[in-house]
Every structure is written in C-alpha cells, then in structure tokens.
TIVO-2410 file (N, C-alpha, C; in nm, 3 decimals):
# residues 100
REC num residu      c1      c2      c3 atome chaine
REC   1      X   0.077  -0.106  -0.002     N      A
REC   1      X  -0.002   0.009   0.001    CA      A
REC   1      X   0.075   0.133   0.000     C      A
REC   2      X   0.065   0.222  -0.084     N      A
REC   2      X   0.146   0.343  -0.106    CA      A
REC   2      X   0.058   0.454  -0.035     C      A
REC   3      X   0.140   0.535   0.011     N      A
REC   3      X   0.086   0.664   0.079    CA      A
REC   3      X   0.155   0.790   0.032     C      A
REC   4      X   0.074   0.902   0.020     N      A
REC   4      X   0.152   1.026  -0.023    CA      A
REC   4      X   0.097   1.122   0.105     C      A
REC   5      X   0.195   1.195   0.140     N      A
REC   5      X   0.175   1.284   0.258    CA      A
REC   5      X   0.221   1.410   0.237     C      A
REC   6      X   0.139   1.518   0.258     N      A
REC   6      X   0.189   1.656   0.243    CA      A
REC   6      X   0.191   1.729   0.382     C      A
REC   7      X   0.290   1.782   0.424     N      A
REC   7      X   0.303   1.866   0.564    CA      A
REC   7      X   0.339   2.006   0.535     C      A
REC   8      X   0.252   2.103   0.585     N      A
REC   8      X   0.270   2.243   0.557    CA      A
REC   8      X   0.280   2.304   0.698     C      A
REC   9      X   0.390   2.388   0.709     N      A
REC   9      X   0.390   2.495   0.832    CA      A
REC   9      X   0.477   2.627   0.809     C      A
REC  10      X   0.461   2.723   0.897     N      A
REC  10      X   0.526   2.829   0.888    CA      A
REC  10      X   0.616   2.845   1.009     C      A
REC  11      X   0.742   2.883   0.988     N      A
REC  11      X   0.830   2.912   1.094    CA      A
REC  11      X   0.826   3.062   1.132     C      A
REC  12      X   0.886   3.072   1.245     N      A
REC  12      X   0.902   3.224   1.282    CA      A
REC  12      X   1.007   3.279   1.191     C      A
REC  13      X   1.011   3.389   1.160     N      A
REC  13      X   1.116   3.442   1.052    CA      A
REC  13      X   1.255   3.408   1.110     C      A
REC  14      X   1.295   3.439   1.237     N      A
REC  14      X   1.430   3.425   1.280    CA      A
REC  14      X   1.476   3.275   1.298     C      A
REC  15      X   1.374   3.186   1.278     N      A
REC  15      X   1.406   3.043   1.273    CA      A
REC  15      X   1.391   2.974   1.158     C      A
REC  16      X   1.367   3.034   1.043     N      A
REC  16      X   1.345   2.981   0.902    CA      A
REC  16      X   1.502   2.920   0.846     C      A
REC  17      X   1.597   2.994   0.873     N      A
REC  17      X   1.731   2.947   0.840    CA      A
REC  17      X   1.778   2.804   0.918     C      A
REC  18      X   1.754   2.816   1.052     N      A
REC  18      X   1.782   2.693   1.147    CA      A
REC  18      X   1.680   2.582   1.092     C      A
REC  19      X   1.548   2.591   1.051     N      A
REC  19      X   1.497   2.506   1.011    CA      A
REC  19      X   1.539   2.432   0.878     C      A
REC  20      X   1.585   2.529   0.784     N      A
REC  20      X   1.654   2.475   0.666    CA      A
REC  20      X   1.767   2.385   0.683     C      A
REC  21      X   1.846   2.432   0.784     N      A
REC  21      X   1.975   2.365   0.841    CA      A
REC  21      X   1.947   2.202   0.875     C      A
REC  22      X   1.838   2.217   0.958     N      A
REC  22      X   1.802   2.079   0.997    CA      A
REC  22      X   1.732   1.991   0.896     C      A
REC  23      X   1.652   2.055   0.817     N      A
REC  23      X   1.593   1.981   0.699    CA      A
REC  23      X   1.711   1.921   0.613     C      A
REC  24      X   1.803   1.997   0.593     N      A
REC  24      X   1.918   1.954   0.499    CA      A
REC  24      X   1.992   1.858   0.562     C      A
REC  25      X   2.001   1.846   0.695     N      A
REC  25      X   2.074   1.726   0.776    CA      A
REC  25      X   1.985   1.597   0.752     C      A
REC  26      X   1.851   1.605   0.753     N      A
REC  26      X   1.777   1.483   0.730    CA      A
REC  26      X   1.785   1.430   0.586     C      A
REC  27      X   1.807   1.519   0.492     N      A
REC  27      X   1.827   1.466   0.344    CA      A
REC  27      X   1.970   1.411   0.339     C      A
REC  28      X   2.077   1.471   0.421     N      A
REC  28      X   2.202   1.404   0.409    CA      A
REC  28      X   2.183   1.251   0.489     C      A
REC  29      X   2.123   1.230   0.590     N      A
REC  29      X   2.093   1.094   0.628    CA      A
REC  29      X   2.053   1.015   0.552     C      A
REC  30      X   1.920   1.076   0.477     N      A
REC  30      X   1.841   0.982   0.382    CA      A
REC  30      X   1.945   0.931   0.266     C      A
REC  31      X   2.041   1.006   0.239     N      A
REC  31      X   2.131   0.991   0.137    CA      A
REC  31      X   2.223   0.875   0.171     C      A
REC  32      X   2.257   0.877   0.299     N      A
REC  32      X   2.344   0.759   0.341    CA      A
REC  32      X   2.237   0.634   0.360     C      A
REC  33      X   2.146   0.643   0.367     N      A
REC  33      X   2.068   0.498   0.407    CA      A
REC  33      X   1.996   0.454   0.284     C      A
REC  34      X   1.957   0.554   0.179     N      A
REC  34      X   1.892   0.537   0.061    CA      A
REC  34      X   1.783   0.427   0.079     C      A
REC  35      X   1.667   0.473   0.139     N      A
REC  35      X   1.560   0.390   0.146    CA      A
REC  35      X   1.489   0.347   0.039     C      A
REC  36      X   1.446   0.238   0.014     N      A
REC  36      X   1.362   0.195  -0.113    CA      A
REC  36      X   1.243   0.227  -0.078     C      A
REC  37      X   1.164   0.244  -0.194     N      A
REC  37      X   1.025   0.287  -0.178    CA      A
REC  37      X   0.985   0.403  -0.117     C      A
REC  38      X   1.062   0.513  -0.121     N      A
REC  38      X   1.059   0.621  -0.039    CA      A
REC  38      X   1.103   0.743  -0.122     C      A
REC  39      X   1.021   0.851  -0.150     N      A
REC  39      X   1.062   0.964  -0.213    CA      A
REC  39      X   1.007   1.076  -0.111     C      A
REC  40      X   1.088   1.188  -0.113     N      A
REC  40      X   1.066   1.292  -0.015    CA      A
REC  40      X   1.131   1.430  -0.080     C      A
REC  41      X   1.057   1.532  -0.042     N      A
REC  41      X   1.101   1.659  -0.108    CA      A
REC  41      X   1.043   1.764   0.005     C      A
REC  42      X   1.142   1.862   0.016     N      A
REC  42      X   1.104   1.958   0.082    CA      A
REC  42      X   1.099   2.107   0.042     C      A
REC  43      X   1.012   2.201   0.047     N      A
REC  43      X   1.029   2.318  -0.033    CA      A
REC  43      X   1.022   2.423   0.077     C      A
REC  44      X   1.090   2.534   0.048     N      A
REC  44      X   1.059   2.660   0.120    CA      A
REC  44      X   1.026   2.765   0.017     C      A
REC  45      X   0.897   2.812   0.079     N      A
REC  45      X   0.820   2.897  -0.039    CA      A
REC  45      X   0.880   3.030  -0.025     C      A
REC  46      X   0.821   3.136  -0.128     N      A
REC  46      X   0.885   3.256  -0.150    CA      A
REC  46      X   0.874   3.355  -0.036     C      A
REC  47      X   0.768   3.323   0.056     N      A
REC  47      X   0.786   3.412   0.166    CA      A
REC  47      X   0.862   3.379   0.267     C      A
REC  48      X   0.950   3.285   0.249     N      A
REC  48      X   1.076   3.247   0.326    CA      A
REC  48      X   1.053   3.183   0.465     C      A
REC  49      X   0.914   3.147   0.495     N      A
REC  49      X   0.891   3.109   0.627    CA      A
REC  49      X   0.793   2.989   0.622     C      A
REC  50      X   0.739   2.964   0.505     N      A
REC  50      X   0.660   2.864   0.484    CA      A
REC  50      X   0.715   2.729   0.428     C      A
REC  51      X   0.717   2.620   0.490     N      A
REC  51      X   0.762   2.494   0.434    CA      A
REC  51      X   0.679   2.396   0.399     C      A
REC  52      X   0.691   2.321   0.280     N      A
REC  52      X   0.609   2.215   0.263    CA      A
REC  52      X   0.693   2.091   0.217     C      A
REC  53      X   0.653   1.991   0.308     N      A
REC  53      X   0.741   1.851   0.284    CA      A
REC  53      X   0.616   1.747   0.208     C      A
REC  54      X   0.676   1.697   0.100     N      A
REC  54      X   0.599   1.598   0.032    CA      A
REC  54      X   0.668   1.469   0.032     C      A
REC  55      X   0.580   1.370   0.089     N      A
REC  55      X   0.647   1.218   0.098    CA      A
REC  55      X   0.560   1.123   0.035     C      A
REC  56      X   0.647   1.029  -0.030     N      A
REC  56      X   0.566   0.910  -0.083    CA      A
REC  56      X   0.633   0.791  -0.040     C      A
REC  57      X   0.540   0.695   0.032     N      A
REC  57      X   0.571   0.572   0.083    CA      A
REC  57      X   0.539   0.464   0.022     C      A
REC  58      X   0.608   0.369  -0.014     N      A
REC  58      X   0.544   0.236  -0.054    CA      A
REC  58      X   0.555   0.144   0.062     C      A
REC  59      X   0.432   0.117   0.125     N      A
REC  59      X   0.436   0.024   0.246    CA      A
REC  59      X   0.420   0.108   0.377     C      A
REC  60      X   0.421   0.054   0.471     N      A
REC  60      X   0.384   0.105   0.597    CA      A
REC  60      X   0.486   0.177   0.675     C      A
REC  61      X   0.621   0.137   0.653     N      A
REC  61      X   0.737   0.187   0.732    CA      A
REC  61      X   0.755   0.336   0.682     C      A
REC  62      X   0.791   0.408   0.759     N      A
REC  62      X   0.846   0.540   0.740    CA      A
REC  62      X   1.000   0.553   0.785     C      A
REC  63      X   1.090   0.570   0.673     N      A
REC  63      X   1.234   0.557   0.696    CA      A
REC  63      X   1.288   0.680   0.805     C      A
REC  64      X   1.197   0.779   0.794     N      A
REC  64      X   1.235   0.902   0.876    CA      A
REC  64      X   1.227   0.872   1.013     C      A
REC  65      X   1.135   0.780   1.053     N      A
REC  65      X   1.140   0.754   1.188    CA      A
REC  65      X   1.257   0.687   1.268     C      A
REC  66      X   1.334   0.642   1.194     N      A
REC  66      X   1.451   0.579   1.244    CA      A
REC  66      X   1.584   0.659   1.234     C      A
REC  67      X   1.578   0.790   1.187     N      A
REC  67      X   1.693   0.886   1.172    CA      A
REC  67      X   1.710   0.968   1.276     C      A
REC  68      X   1.823   0.981   1.326     N      A
REC  68      X   1.855   1.076   1.452    CA      A
REC  68      X   1.844   1.213   1.395     C      A
REC  69      X   1.877   1.245   1.278     N      A
REC  69      X   1.873   1.363   1.221    CA      A
REC  69      X   1.720   1.411   1.216     C      A
REC  70      X   1.637   1.309   1.197     N      A
REC  70      X   1.493   1.358   1.199    CA      A
REC  70      X   1.438   1.382   1.320     C      A
REC  71      X   1.487   1.325   1.424     N      A
REC  71      X   1.451   1.340   1.568    CA      A
REC  71      X   1.496   1.474   1.614     C      A
REC  72      X   1.620   1.509   1.566     N      A
REC  72      X   1.666   1.654   1.567    CA      A
REC  72      X   1.590   1.748   1.510     C      A
REC  73      X   1.540   1.728   1.409     N      A
REC  73      X   1.454   1.826   1.332    CA      A
REC  73      X   1.302   1.848   1.399     C      A
REC  74      X   1.259   1.735   1.452     N      A
REC  74      X   1.144   1.737   1.534    CA      A
REC  74      X   1.157   1.795   1.672     C      A
REC  75      X   1.262   1.781   1.735     N      A
REC  75      X   1.279   1.805   1.871    CA      A
REC  75      X   1.214   1.941   1.921     C      A
REC  76      X   1.260   2.048   1.856     N      A
REC  76      X   1.220   2.180   1.878    CA      A
REC  76      X   1.128   2.243   1.762     C      A
REC  77      X   1.062   2.151   1.685     N      A
REC  77      X   0.987   2.231   1.583    CA      A
REC  77      X   0.869   2.313   1.627     C      A
REC  78      X   0.816   2.281   1.739     N      A
REC  78      X   0.699   2.361   1.772    CA      A
REC  78      X   0.749   2.496   1.823     C      A
REC  79      X   0.861   2.527   1.873     N      A
REC  79      X   0.929   2.635   1.916    CA      A
REC  79      X   0.970   2.729   1.786     C      A
REC  80      X   1.001   2.675   1.680     N      A
REC  80      X   1.051   2.717   1.559    CA      A
REC  80      X   0.934   2.770   1.488     C      A
REC  81      X   0.790   2.715   1.524     N      A
REC  81      X   0.694   2.727   1.422    CA      A
REC  81      X   0.597   2.863   1.466     C      A
REC  82      X   0.554   2.931   1.363     N      A
REC  82      X   0.448   3.030   1.394    CA      A
REC  82      X   0.318   2.961   1.363     C      A
REC  83      X   0.325   2.859   1.275     N      A
REC  83      X   0.207   2.786   1.246    CA      A
REC  83      X   0.241   2.656   1.242     C      A
REC  84      X   0.175   2.555   1.320     N      A
REC  84      X   0.219   2.424   1.344    CA      A
REC  84      X   0.188   2.358   1.210     C      A
REC  85      X   0.275   2.230   1.202     N      A
REC  85      X   0.270   2.152   1.085    CA      A
REC  85      X   0.150   2.090   1.077     C      A
REC  86      X   0.076   2.085   0.957     N      A
REC  86      X  -0.051   2.022   0.917    CA      A
REC  86      X  -0.021   1.906   0.803     C      A
REC  87      X  -0.018   1.806   0.865     N      A
REC  87      X  -0.008   1.673   0.762    CA      A
REC  87      X  -0.148   1.647   0.706     C      A
REC  88      X  -0.124   1.616   0.587     N      A
REC  88      X  -0.260   1.577   0.508    CA      A
REC  88      X  -0.218   1.472   0.426     C      A
REC  89      X  -0.314   1.355   0.410     N      A
REC  89      X  -0.303   1.263   0.319    CA      A
REC  89      X  -0.335   1.313   0.177     C      A
REC  90      X  -0.289   1.249   0.076     N      A
REC  90      X  -0.306   1.313  -0.070    CA      A
REC  90      X  -0.313   1.194  -0.171     C      A
REC  91      X  -0.368   1.223  -0.279     N      A
REC  91      X  -0.387   1.136  -0.378    CA      A
REC  91      X  -0.328   1.192  -0.505     C      A
REC  92      X  -0.222   1.124  -0.553     N      A
REC  92      X  -0.167   1.176  -0.682    CA      A
REC  92      X  -0.275   1.168  -0.790     C      A
REC  93      X  -0.295   1.290  -0.863     N      A
REC  93      X  -0.368   1.289  -0.971    CA      A
REC  93      X  -0.293   1.277  -1.094     C      A
REC  94      X  -0.180   1.349  -1.115     N      A
REC  94      X  -0.083   1.318  -1.218    CA      A
REC  94      X   0.069   1.363  -1.176     C      A
REC  95      X   0.153   1.312  -1.243     N      A
REC  95      X   0.292   1.338  -1.182    CA      A
REC  95      X   0.375   1.313  -1.325     C      A
REC  96      X   0.481   1.401  -1.339     N      A
REC  96      X   0.583   1.382  -1.429    CA      A
REC  96      X   0.700   1.409  -1.381     C      A
REC  97      X   0.804   1.303  -1.373     N      A
REC  97      X   0.943   1.284  -1.333    CA      A
REC  97      X   0.938   1.363  -1.204     C      A
REC  98      X   0.854   1.324  -1.100     N      A
REC  98      X   0.864   1.403  -0.984    CA      A
REC  98      X   0.955   1.321  -0.874     C      A
REC  99      X   1.007   1.400  -0.792     N      A
REC  99      X   1.094   1.348  -0.675    CA      A
REC  99      X   0.998   1.293  -0.564     C      A
REC 100      X   0.880   1.344  -0.562     N      A
REC 100      X   0.794   1.298  -0.464    CA      A
REC 100      X   0.670   1.300  -0.491     C      A
***
C-alpha cells in the first residue's frame, strides 16, 4: 500500500534558516541509508517562512522515524513554528518525473 503525505507549516522568521539547516541534515541522512520505496522533497516557499514537505511511501514503514537527524529536526519544531505542521494525506492525480 502506498501513501502520499503533504505537511505544511510556517516558521518564525528568525527560525527559518535553522529549520532549513535541520531539513538539510535529514536529507544527508537519507542519502546515506537510501531507503527503497520512499521519495521525499521539502520546499521553502517564496515568503521564506513557509515549508512544505511531500513524502511518498511504498508500504507502512516510514524511514524518517529511524533517523537521528529527523529526531533532531522534530525536537524543537513547535518552538520554531508560527503555524504548526498540518499533515494531510493526498492522492496523486498526475505526476511527471517527480521527486515525490
């Protein structure tokens, strides 16, 4: 069973760069373990404080759950945010050469 998940939130302006640093550490960890059946992308929107994460899972396992870098990212997330993360299940209608 595959799942697609979109998470959107806004950071405090003074926390946006730190959030970006923590997100990049998660991607570095993912590159090391190279999980199969998992696609993930994070976008920092033009307002510079809104982040959107898009994940695709083939199966029930979330490889992020095992990463220390992801635990670091989540640790103080609520303190970095002006608007809390909102996860939403999604259905792909169409995709062309998409990373997630």
